[in-house]
Structure formats: C-alpha cells, structure tokens
C-alpha positions as MATLAB code, in Angstrom:
seq = 'MNNIESLAGVTVIELVPSIAPEMFGLGYAVLNLAAALERAGADVYLSSVDEAKIAGQACEEVGFSQDKYIRGSVIGPSRLRLAPNLLGRLLSIPNNGKVIVHLHEMWTYMSYVAGKLRKQWNCPLVLNAHGELEPYALAISPKKKALASLFYSRQNIKTASCFLALSEQEKASIQAYGYQGRVAVIPNGVNRAIPCSAEDVAEFRNRHKLASWSRVLLFLSRIARKKNLPLLLKTFAKNVKLQPEWVLLIAGSDERGHIQEVLNLIRELGIEKSVRMIGQVSGKEKACAFTSASLFVLPSHSEGLPIAVLEAMEYGKPLLLTDGWTLPVTTSARFYWRVPVSEGAFERALLEAMCTPEDRLIEMGCCAKSVVRKHFGWDGVANQVSLLYSSLLQGSHDSKALIQQQSVGAEIAG';
ca = [
      24.136  -78.726   32.792;
      20.848  -80.055   33.146;
      21.630  -83.773   34.938;
      19.048  -85.276   32.482;
      20.993  -85.029   29.919;
      23.731  -87.485   30.605;
      20.116  -90.109   30.223;
      20.638  -89.357   26.227;
      19.577  -93.280   24.694;
      18.727  -94.300   28.227;
      15.502  -96.502   28.842;
      14.066  -95.472   32.388;
      11.288  -97.955   33.820;
       9.399  -97.046   37.607;
       7.609  -99.597   39.012;
       5.147  -99.314   41.788;
       2.229 -101.759   42.797;
      -0.286  -98.649   42.534;
      -1.019  -94.894   41.779;
      -4.356  -94.929   43.111;
      -5.099  -91.650   44.864;
      -5.386  -94.443   48.380;
      -2.210  -94.866   48.091;
      -1.453  -91.357   48.951;
       2.395  -90.886   49.704;
       3.401  -93.386   47.073;
       1.491  -92.913   44.762;
       2.123  -89.557   44.360;
       5.778  -89.916   44.755;
       6.370  -91.946   41.780;
       3.531  -89.971   39.413;
       5.267  -87.067   40.143;
       8.726  -88.278   39.826;
       8.267  -90.170   36.358;
       6.229  -86.393   35.071;
       9.798  -84.614   35.979;
      12.053  -86.964   34.570;
       9.861  -86.777   31.608;
       9.351  -83.163   31.504;
      13.368  -82.534   31.704;
      13.306  -85.480   28.459;
      14.074  -88.784   30.102;
      12.660  -91.639   28.274;
      10.627  -92.904   31.033;
       7.684  -95.350   31.424;
       5.399  -96.232   34.540;
       3.719  -99.468   35.366;
       1.405 -100.408   37.984;
      -1.715 -103.183   38.615;
      -4.035 -100.643   38.628;
      -7.735 -100.315   37.115;
      -7.402  -98.463   33.817;
      -9.639  -94.826   34.177;
      -8.246  -94.767   37.727;
      -4.500  -95.161   36.253;
      -5.833  -92.551   33.234;
      -6.950  -90.199   36.058;
      -3.962  -90.222   37.992;
      -1.385  -90.169   35.167;
      -3.865  -87.003   33.354;
      -3.892  -85.199   36.661;
       0.233  -84.359   36.810;
       0.869  -84.653   33.079;
       2.324  -87.588   32.681;
       1.899  -89.470   29.045;
      -0.835  -92.091   28.853;
       1.113  -93.646   26.208;
       4.139  -94.405   28.545;
       2.106  -95.985   31.328;
       1.988  -99.910   31.122;
      -1.150 -101.338   32.991;
      -0.586 -104.762   34.462;
      -3.998 -106.937   34.454;
      -4.818 -108.270   38.114;
      -6.224 -111.683   37.767;
      -7.131 -113.244   41.549;
      -7.514 -111.714   44.262;
      -7.123 -108.060   44.629;
      -5.127 -107.712   47.202;
      -2.544 -110.035   45.868;
      -1.901 -107.762   42.466;
      -1.108 -110.297   40.510;
      -0.661 -109.305   36.579;
       1.134 -112.326   34.839;
       0.633 -110.059   31.593;
       2.481 -107.558   32.460;
       6.391 -109.208   32.400;
       6.019 -109.652   28.797;
       4.108 -105.910   28.095;
       7.300 -104.566   29.719;
       9.772 -106.394   27.932;
       8.841 -105.518   24.807;
       9.107 -101.561   25.462;
      11.652 -100.579   23.240;
      14.921  -99.766   24.075;
      18.887  -99.718   23.267;
      20.016 -102.189   25.906;
      20.435  -99.376   27.909;
      17.602  -99.582   31.286;
      17.466  -98.658   34.707;
      14.541 -100.084   36.558;
      13.590  -98.701   39.642;
      11.250 -100.194   41.720;
       8.992  -98.539   44.550;
       7.987 -100.948   47.164;
       9.460 -104.436   48.195;
       7.064 -107.219   49.247;
       4.510 -107.093   45.925;
       4.314 -109.204   42.595;
       5.883 -105.983   41.111;
       8.756 -106.809   43.181;
       9.041 -110.164   41.525;
       8.262 -108.117   37.719;
      11.674 -105.829   38.724;
      14.208 -108.947   39.415;
      12.328 -110.694   35.884;
      13.817 -107.211   34.151;
      16.760 -106.893   35.690;
      17.370 -110.926   35.228;
      16.734 -110.721   31.432;
      18.077 -107.201   30.408;
      20.873 -107.523   33.037;
      20.447 -103.843   34.175;
      21.044 -101.823   36.830;
      18.217 -102.176   39.455;
      17.429  -99.163   41.997;
      15.314 -100.021   44.883;
      12.930  -97.511   47.024;
      11.983  -98.910   50.167;
       9.044  -95.983   51.104;
       9.983  -97.044   54.859;
       8.894 -100.103   54.595;
      12.290 -101.294   56.113;
      11.666  -99.369   58.727;
      11.385 -102.081   62.292;
       7.959 -100.664   62.837;
       6.851 -101.323   59.114;
       8.631 -104.856   59.220;
       6.594 -105.934   62.056;
       3.281 -106.191   60.135;
       2.376 -109.154   58.293;
       5.697 -110.596   58.888;
       4.518 -113.914   57.437;
       3.767 -112.472   54.101;
       6.988 -110.718   53.481;
       8.874 -113.792   54.740;
       7.460 -115.712   51.848;
       7.982 -112.233   49.495;
      11.212 -112.528   50.741;
      11.917 -116.146   50.180;
      10.744 -116.150   46.943;
      11.904 -112.404   45.243;
      12.694 -109.863   47.821;
      15.852 -111.330   48.857;
      16.986 -111.847   45.558;
      16.343 -108.636   44.673;
      18.014 -106.768   47.271;
      21.208 -109.146   46.549;
      21.412 -107.994   43.224;
      20.296 -104.163   43.844;
      22.467 -101.745   41.883;
      21.385  -99.214   44.888;
      19.062  -98.558   47.270;
      17.410  -94.925   47.568;
      16.323  -93.392   50.937;
      14.265  -90.829   51.512;
      16.223  -89.057   54.745;
      19.772  -90.304   56.883;
      17.107  -92.438   59.042;
      15.662  -94.642   56.239;
      19.342  -95.599   55.177;
      20.497  -96.801   58.361;
      17.247  -98.769   59.063;
      17.863  -99.912   55.443;
      21.399 -100.541   56.187;
      20.440 -102.588   59.777;
      18.175 -104.721   57.484;
      21.525 -106.180   56.066;
      21.893 -104.231   52.892;
      25.630 -103.798   52.555;
      25.840 -101.877   48.998;
      25.233  -97.978   47.831;
      22.540  -95.932   49.519;
      21.751  -92.610   48.033;
      20.011  -90.483   50.207;
      17.010  -88.807   47.935;
      13.733  -86.865   49.412;
      10.905  -86.492   48.091;
       9.240  -83.702   46.157;
       6.006  -81.769   46.482;
       3.662  -79.579   43.979;
       2.449  -76.248   44.577;
      -0.183  -75.500   46.554;
      -4.150  -75.208   45.081;
      -5.053  -71.772   46.069;
      -8.130  -71.960   47.688;
     -10.165  -68.660   47.835;
     -12.081  -66.948   51.062;
     -15.226  -68.795   49.311;
     -13.867  -71.989   48.444;
     -12.385  -72.287   52.707;
     -15.902  -71.166   53.983;
     -18.004  -73.286   51.676;
     -15.755  -76.419   52.617;
     -16.155  -75.181   56.241;
     -19.684  -74.909   56.257;
     -19.637  -78.133   54.680;
     -18.130  -79.990   57.315;
     -19.533  -78.300   60.209;
     -16.554  -76.015   61.191;
     -17.445  -73.109   63.084;
     -15.463  -69.841   61.543;
     -14.426  -69.634   64.859;
     -13.054  -72.865   65.435;
      -8.940  -73.992   64.934;
      -8.384  -76.930   62.719;
      -6.172  -79.570   63.768;
      -5.736  -81.824   60.596;
      -4.653  -85.541   60.352;
      -4.832  -85.971   56.861;
      -2.821  -89.543   56.033;
      -4.508  -93.590   55.522;
      -6.122  -94.821   58.555;
      -4.000  -97.328   59.387;
      -2.468  -98.818   62.655;
       1.140  -97.330   61.395;
      -0.034  -93.812   61.307;
      -1.056  -93.995   65.639;
      -4.409  -92.304   65.536;
      -5.394  -93.801   69.142;
      -2.842  -91.836   70.014;
      -3.981  -88.426   68.884;
      -7.173  -89.126   69.444;
      -6.306  -89.555   73.996;
      -4.262  -86.897   73.539;
      -6.697  -84.933   71.846;
      -9.710  -85.774   73.959;
      -7.866  -84.646   77.157;
      -6.531  -81.165   75.674;
     -10.032  -79.861   73.918;
     -11.159  -79.861   77.578;
      -8.503  -76.891   77.729;
      -8.806  -75.328   74.309;
     -12.443  -76.282   73.402;
     -12.395  -74.178   70.514;
     -10.278  -76.635   68.507;
     -11.772  -79.357   66.382;
      -9.682  -82.144   64.562;
     -10.449  -82.840   61.449;
      -8.945  -86.317   59.835;
      -8.976  -86.913   56.406;
      -8.115  -90.307   54.560;
      -9.237  -93.458   53.164;
      -9.332  -96.222   55.383;
      -6.546  -99.450   55.114;
      -7.813 -102.911   56.637;
     -10.951 -102.019   58.592;
      -8.671  -99.642   61.029;
     -11.672  -96.684   60.360;
     -14.120  -98.995   62.696;
     -11.798  -98.799   65.477;
     -10.827  -95.098   65.534;
     -14.540  -93.991   65.259;
     -15.578  -96.897   68.179;
     -12.756  -94.590   70.464;
     -13.873  -91.472   69.400;
     -17.165  -92.558   70.988;
     -15.578  -93.734   73.709;
     -13.330  -90.905   74.656;
     -16.994  -88.806   74.435;
     -15.528  -86.368   71.872;
     -17.754  -86.496   68.696;
     -18.695  -83.253   68.423;
     -15.164  -81.794   68.209;
     -13.801  -84.447   65.259;
     -15.161  -84.417   62.141;
     -14.377  -87.430   59.763;
     -14.388  -86.259   55.678;
     -12.676  -89.340   53.971;
     -10.424  -88.987   51.279;
      -9.978  -85.798   49.927;
      -7.648  -84.781   46.890;
      -7.428  -81.727   44.429;
      -9.411  -78.607   45.590;
     -11.073  -80.627   48.160;
      -7.354  -81.366   49.904;
      -6.634  -77.647   49.494;
      -9.255  -76.716   51.519;
      -8.491  -78.937   53.818;
      -5.185  -77.335   54.417;
      -5.809  -73.947   54.138;
      -8.554  -74.299   56.750;
      -5.915  -75.764   59.478;
      -3.809  -74.173   61.989;
      -1.819  -76.873   62.408;
      -0.855  -80.036   61.126;
      -0.475  -83.461   63.038;
       0.736  -87.070   61.834;
       1.502  -89.263   65.471;
       2.920  -91.799   63.274;
       4.782  -94.947   64.876;
       7.458  -94.685   61.565;
       7.870  -93.200   58.272;
      10.023  -92.146   55.339;
       9.450  -88.770   54.194;
       5.643  -88.675   54.230;
       4.203  -86.617   51.305;
       1.767  -85.276   53.472;
       4.059  -83.250   55.907;
       5.784  -81.651   52.871;
       2.285  -80.698   51.169;
       1.542  -78.710   54.907;
       4.435  -77.161   54.572;
       3.697  -76.011   51.146;
       0.649  -74.811   52.142;
       2.416  -72.965   55.221;
       1.078  -74.997   58.184;
       3.198  -75.795   61.392;
       3.469  -79.419   62.231;
       3.430  -81.891   65.519;
       5.062  -84.926   64.382;
       6.562  -87.940   66.371;
      10.115  -88.943   65.878;
       9.421  -91.543   63.552;
      11.009  -89.616   60.466;
      13.782  -86.994   60.046;
      13.798  -84.240   57.682;
      16.581  -84.312   55.302;
      17.826  -81.135   55.521;
      19.299  -78.829   58.448;
      17.848  -75.484   58.991;
      17.248  -73.576   61.969;
      13.317  -72.438   61.037;
      11.619  -73.282   64.280;
       8.239  -74.913   62.647;
       7.232  -78.144   63.872;
       7.153  -80.089   67.157;
       8.691  -83.318   67.002;
       8.358  -85.813   70.060;
       8.602  -89.286   71.157;
       6.131  -91.648   70.672;
       4.730  -91.228   73.929;
       1.518  -90.519   75.573;
       2.964  -87.891   77.794;
       5.368  -86.405   75.376;
       2.986  -86.094   72.768;
      -0.155  -84.711   74.915;
       2.344  -82.060   76.558;
       3.408  -81.014   73.147;
      -0.246  -81.006   71.721;
      -0.890  -78.732   74.676;
       1.419  -76.432   74.007;
       0.682  -76.143   70.017;
      -2.975  -75.893   70.692;
      -2.412  -73.249   73.188;
      -0.344  -71.437   71.088;
      -1.522  -67.761   69.610;
      -2.730  -68.407   65.755;
      -0.380  -65.635   64.511;
       2.718  -67.082   65.828;
       1.408  -70.383   64.405;
       1.232  -68.252   60.924;
       4.900  -67.484   61.286;
       6.092  -70.782   62.129;
       4.263  -71.823   58.803;
       5.738  -69.561   56.951;
       9.109  -70.686   57.695;
       7.556  -74.106   56.932;
       6.728  -72.786   53.234;
      10.033  -71.061   53.181;
      11.765  -74.627   53.687;
       9.865  -76.758   51.580;
       9.853  -74.187   48.970;
      13.978  -73.929   49.108;
      14.646  -77.711   49.505;
      11.451  -80.017   48.124;
      10.241  -79.028   44.436;
      10.291  -82.133   41.856;
      12.519  -80.833   38.939;
      15.114  -80.990   41.644;
      14.566  -83.752   42.844;
      14.566  -85.400   39.353;
      17.479  -83.869   38.526;
      19.317  -85.647   41.449;
      17.853  -89.049   40.697;
      19.232  -88.861   37.191;
      22.528  -88.045   38.325;
      21.944  -91.554   40.904;
      21.239  -93.201   37.343;
      23.586  -92.192   35.156;
      26.362  -92.834   37.457;
      24.945  -96.611   38.178;
      25.166  -96.955   33.850;
      28.754  -95.627   34.039;
      29.499  -97.794   37.098;
      31.193  -95.182   39.336;
      31.807  -95.649   42.406;
      31.315  -92.209   43.396;
      27.887  -91.551   43.122;
      27.542  -90.980   46.316;
      29.895  -87.943   46.247;
      28.629  -86.592   43.032;
      24.973  -86.670   44.296;
      26.253  -84.800   47.948;
      27.520  -81.962   45.378;
      24.389  -80.789   44.699;
      21.959  -79.252   47.166;
      19.031  -81.577   48.516;
      16.086  -81.385   46.081;
      17.144  -78.272   44.355;
      14.965  -75.041   44.561;
      11.583  -75.362   42.875;
      11.974  -73.511   39.664;
      10.187  -70.152   39.660;
];
C-alpha cells in the first residue's frame, strides 16, 4: 500500500525561503519533494518568498501545480525576506483541521511563519535543518542566528513534533544542539540524468575552451566559504603540474562576494589556464557539465546530504569528498574518495584520483549510478516522508521503527 494513502484528508504545507536556482540543493530538494507528494495524490502546498516569475519557472520545471504555490511578497531589504502578507495567505488555505507544517530551514522569516501556523492550527511541525545545525554552519553569522533563535527558532525547536535529518551524521548534530525529541533520518532524492548527445557535449566543451583531450574535474555548488574552494584550488595547483591534462571546471553562483576571493586565489596560484569559471548552470547546460566531467569534487567543511553529490552519482561520476558528510546507506561499492578536511590528506587523494586511468574512473562512476538508482528516487523518499507525517498525526511513538522497516529512499520507479 502506498503510504500517501494514509494522508487522505490531510493538508501538507512545505515552507522554504526560496526555490530559486541559486539556492541549489535546498530549493531543489523542497521542490522535488512537493512534486513527488503531489504526484502520489497528497494535498500539498508549497510556499516561498521568491519573485513570481522565478517561482513559476521553478514549479513548472518539476511539474508542481502553480495553483498550489503560495508566494509571499517581500518588503524591505531582500536579504531579510520579510513577507508580512504570507501568514494570512497560508492561514486561508482550506483544510479540515488535519494539517502538517514542514519547515525547510531554521533562521529566516519563514521560520517565524511556521511557528505561527503551528500555534494557530495546533498541528504537527516538522523541522528540516538541511545542514544548518552542523558546527561549521552554526559558526556563520552567529549574531543573526542568536536573534532568530530568541524571536522564533528556539520556540520552534521546543514545540516541534519531529526533526527530519538527511543522514545519521546530521541526526547527531541535531541532538548535539540540544534537541531531545524524535529525529527521523530520510535522505534527499535525485532526478534522472538529462541525456546529452555527443554534439551537445562537444559544443559545451568548445564553448568553455575544454580541449577534446582534457580531463575535467568538476566542482558544482554555491561559491561559498562553506564549500572550501581554497583547499581545492591550492591542492589542484600542485597536482596539475604533474597531471597537466586536467582542467578544473567551477560551476555555481556567488554567495556574499566570495567569488572575488576565489578569482584572486586563482591568479595568485598561477592556474588561470587550468581553471574555468562558468557561473550558475541548469538544465541541459548542467547536464553537459556533469557529462563532460571525469571526476566530481566537493571539499566542503560540512554538509547535510548534498544534492550535487547525488546528481554526480546519477550522471555516473566518481566522487572526491571531504568527511563533512556521510552517505546514509551501507554499500561495499567503491566509487569515491572521502578524506579529512586537511590540505595534506586532500592533496594526496586528489593526486591519486587524477592519476587514476579513465576506464577505472568510468567503472567507479557506474557503481555510483547503481547506488543512487537503488536508494535515492524521489517517489521513494516521498513515501518515507508521508509515513512520517501519518505517524505524527496519529501520535504514534513507533514512527522511527516504522520508517526503519522501509528501505531508505526506495528504488526509482522504472
């Protein structure tokens, strides 16, 4: 039986600050979860404070009904994302008293809205931190987080029915933060790869001056301090002298001006000819970036469960990652290097990966694709989440056991 059936008569509201492409993993995850719940028949609404055009395009891209999208109009500084009209709009959503509010972030105005909805409707509140309670993340903008905690986040944590963690590592961080309630571990999912023709890839490589013989090391994520690009650039600068056929392709949007620091470091290291900065990519352009790559790299200080990692696996790419995250499945498949966040360890692993023959990297990528296809389909993830919602509404204390009876992220249909 599909677990969504247990949500008959239930209204689900997914709240997130933004679903714009520059939000990368967060927006992608919430959009696709909402779309998967809707496909399965759940009465689900999605809300953010994006510009109307951006939100409409994002919903259309994943097939989520735009008439079930509730937008808040921002007033004042855009970085504050204040949308006073949003609460009233959400409270007008028709329901029969059975409501689930699922908040996907911790520190913005949307968190305030979630607390008000929970109090008004006396309904379960599910919190999804998406890595925001990891120690490194907590150290960013501590004053802002302290204010948010004082005015609404602390109360949300106190009254939440459940936290949803993306991995066991994130669950431990949530508990270390002081939360003593229920924590369910359910991963993000990933969509199927967009196929690219040989002509598409050749045109992409030509446009970004990637020689046909070059091997591509791909970084695709926000260009943010948390992502630790300086570590990658310094180690790549040393190793590319030994393996000059490699080119580092950096794709992503700038966060808080960090891109200028990255550009300055590239010049200081003298590796301008071996690095390509291509900005934010989506759709076929992103598909070509993944398809062109021989290896995917993410040297982050900390993560929840990075969507970009799952996407790289879906495109059949081996991984080089720091130990700021843990894949929430057990597998003997060898498809990645995972090392501490230290220059020495990362440099050695990167050199080993860059010296690995292409046919071996392809074999590792096939293993990665097999794992992601087995465990991380959005329909399976939505089924897991619906089981959690249902157990919360029923007041079940056995929801953790029920969730563990299901395979993490059931196989992608088809």
